[in-house]
N, C-alpha and C positions, 0 to 999 in steps of 0.2 A: 663555271662554277669554280670557287677557290678549293683547292685540294691539296693534299700532302704531295711530297715529290714522288714521280712515277719512275723509279729508277731504271726498270728494264725497257721501257719506253724510251727515256731519255738515252740510255746507253746505246739503243741500237741506231739513233741517228748519226750519221757521220759529220755532220755539220749543224751549224745554228746560225741564226741572225743576231748579231749583237748591235744594239743601239745606244747611242750615247748622245750628249747634248753639247753643241758647238757653244762658241763665247757667247753668241748673241740668243742661245736658248733653242737654237733650231734642232730638231731631231736628225740624226743621220745614222744609217745602219749598213753593215756589210757583212758578208758570210765568214765565219770562221770555224775552227775546231778547237775542242778543249776537252777537259776531262772533269767527270763528277767524283769529287771526293768523298771520303768515308763520313766525313763530318757534315755533309749537305751543302757544302760550299761548292763552286766551280773554280777550276783553274783553266784560265785562258792566257794566250801570250800573243805577243806583236813583236815582229822584227823591228830593227832601226830603219829598215826601209819604208815603213807604214806606222809611224809614231803618233799619228794625230789621234787616234783613240785613246792613247795614254795620255795626252795632253788634255783631251775632254775630260776624262775621268778624274784627273787630278784637280781640275777647277769645279766639277761637279760630278759626285760618284753615283748618282742616279743613273741606272741602266736597266735594260730589258733584254732578255735572250729568248728568242722564238725557236723551236724545234719543228721544223715545219717541211723540209725537204727530205723525203724517205728514199731517195735513191740511194741504193746499195744496203738499206737496212734491213731486207728480209721481211719486214713487217707487212702483214696480209692486210691488216685494217688498221692503219696508223692514223692518229688523232694528232694535231698540233698541240705543243705544249708551251706556254708562255710562263717564263720566269722573270719577275721583276724583283729588283732589288737594289744594293749598294754596292759599289765596286772600290776597290783599292789598286793602285799602281805605282809601287815606289820606283824610285830613279835608278836602283841598281840594274846594271846590265849584266845578264847571264849567260854565259857561254859553256859551262860544265853541265853536261847531261846527267845530274844527280838527283837523287831523291824523287819527288813527285813530278820534278821536270823530266828526269830521265825516263819515267813511265809514260810520260805524254809523248816524248819523242818516239819510244817503242811503239805505242799506239799508232801514231802518225805515219811512221814508216811501215807498219804492217798492213794499214787500210789505203796507203797512197804509196804503192811501190816505185812508180816513177820517180819519186822524190829522192830515191836512194841514190841516184846517180849525181845529185849535187854533192857527194863526197868524194867524188873520182877527181883525180887531177885529168886535164887542166880545169875542168869547169869549176872546181872549188875554189879557184883563184878569182873567180867573177861572182861566186855565191856566198861569199863568207858572211856577208850581210844577214843571210838567212838563219844564222844560227847564233846571231847577236840578239837575244830575246828580253823583251820587258815583260813581268808577270803581272797578270791581273787576277784578282781574287774577287768573285761575285758571291755575296752573302744574300740568299733569297729572303724576299719578305712576303712573297705572293706567288702563288703557282695557280694556273688555270689552264684547264684543257678544253679544246673546241674541236668540232670535225673539221676537217679539211674540205675546201671547196669543190665542187663535183664539176662545175662549169669550165669553159676554156676562153682564152683571150682572142681567138681567131677572128671574131667580127672586128677586131681593131685594124686588121689589114686594110690599107687604103684610106685610114684616118690622116689628116694633116696635123694632128696634134704631136708636140714635141715628144719623142721618145716612142712613138705608136709602133713603128716598123720593128722595134726591138721587142716591146711588150706582147706583140701578136705572136711571136715565137714561143711564148711560154703558156702553160696551162693557166697559171694564176700568177698573182702577184703579192707581195707584202706590204702593207700599208705601214708606214712610218708616220707617227702622230705623237702629240703630247695629250695628257689628261689635263683636268681643270688647274692642276697645281703645277704644270709644267713638266711633270716628269715623262720619260719616254713610254710609248705605247706601241706595241707590234701586234698584227693579225693578218694571217695569211687569208686572202679573199680574191674576189673577181671584181673586173672593172669593165664597163663599157663606154664607147666614146660618144660624146655629145659635142656641140659646137663650139664651146668654151671650155671644156675641160672633161676630165675622167670621172664618170659617174661611179662610185665605191659603195659596193655592198658591206655595210658594217654592222656586226651582230649587236643586237640590244643592249647586251650586257658589257660591251666594250665600251670603255669610259674615254672616249676622244673627245677632243675640243679643237674649236677652230685655231688655224694658225699654221705656222710653216710645217710643211709636211713632204712625204715623198712616197714613191713606188719603187720597190726593190725586187729584181728578178736576179736569179742566179741558177747556174746549172754545173753539175759534175756527174761522171757516170759511175759505175759501180766500184771503180777503184780511185776514186777521188781524182779523177783526171779530165781533160778536155774541159777546162773551167771557163767560165765566163760569168761576169756579173755587171749589172748596169743598175742606174738609180735614177728615176726622174723626179727632180725637185721642183717644189711649187708651193701652193697655198691651199690648206683644206677649208673649205666654208659649208655652211649649213643652210639649206634652203627647203622650199616646201615638198621637194621630193626626196630629201635626204642629205647625203653627202656628196660633195663635188670636189675634186681636186684640179685646180687650174694650174698646169705645168708652165714651167719657165725654162727649164733646160735639162738635158740629158747627160750624166756623168758616166764615163767608163774608164776605171783605173787602171784595168790590165788589157786583156786581150780585147780588141774591138769585136764589134758584131760583124762587120766586114772587114775579116781578118786579113792581116799581111804578114808576110815572112819575116819582116823587120820588127814585128812586135815584141818579141823576145829581147831583142837588143835594146830596143826603147825602153822596155820596162825595166832591164837589168841596169841601165845606165841611170834612169830616174832614181831608182832604189839605192844605189851607190852614192849619188849625190846628195839624197836626203839623209843617208847614213853619215856621211861626212859632216853634214850640217848639224846633225844631232849631236854627234861626239864633241864638235867646236862650240856649240851652244853650251855644253855642260863641261867643258875643259876636260875631256877624256881622251886618253890615248886609245888607238884603235886596239881593241883586245884581240889577243891570239887565239885562234879555235884549236881545241884539242881534239884533232880530226880522228886519231886513234879510238879515243872514247866513243865516239859516233860510229865509227866502223865497227867497233865490237857489238853494239846493238844491233846494227844491220846483220852482223855474221850470226847472230843469235836467232835471227827471225826465219820462218820457212820461206823458201823461194817461191816467187810468184811471177 
């Protein structure tokens, strides 16, 4: 059902899933963290190491946010909250932790204490891209709450479908789809494996349509660490039994499910290369990070 914003419920969640549209109209989604502002909008950011969501939003501002991973929230009986709306992402690169962005940095450092080490020498020489941020503002047009699924994906173990080994490690998945108008749609649900795809449980009031789609899984602990996320890309089709996602490939942009000690080095190098390309594409000099301003925020937080 469509409802007003549920601030206490939304604010308890440590992360949300953000869906945008690619150049060909395919929906993609990844986990992020943001801040609900007093005017009812949401402030999200992305570093220059991961600018694709910014490119997508500048091309088509229709987005969806889903608050559905309750780890660390302290919620006894959480529901999932879908927020659909329109986003903007100006080209200005922000490095000064001031105003609402400063408040967001304080929230992130408080909830994810392990990230505070990025401010220390010499690691900050390799992670400066993390503090080069593009600001995303989401204005809601629809808010819907639904129950969280109670089943698990354990039955996927042994399936030969693309991504089944990864999905089987999670209790549920987030279906990434579009509605009849091509706007992104998200719902956390459960899936089972069939011969040619994943059978997806879709609520009757979830307005999904056939087309490019995906299944997102991600995790974090109570301190927003031990992160992993993966996305099974494919096509969603309707048949006599409901909805079937025919997978084509598994995408893991960060830590792999078969983790390697070299993953952090690989991720850092990829983000630095992407940052250099973004700055060159926009004819920008590499900005200097005001490290002392961030360290003052860190110093004001309780030790964890």
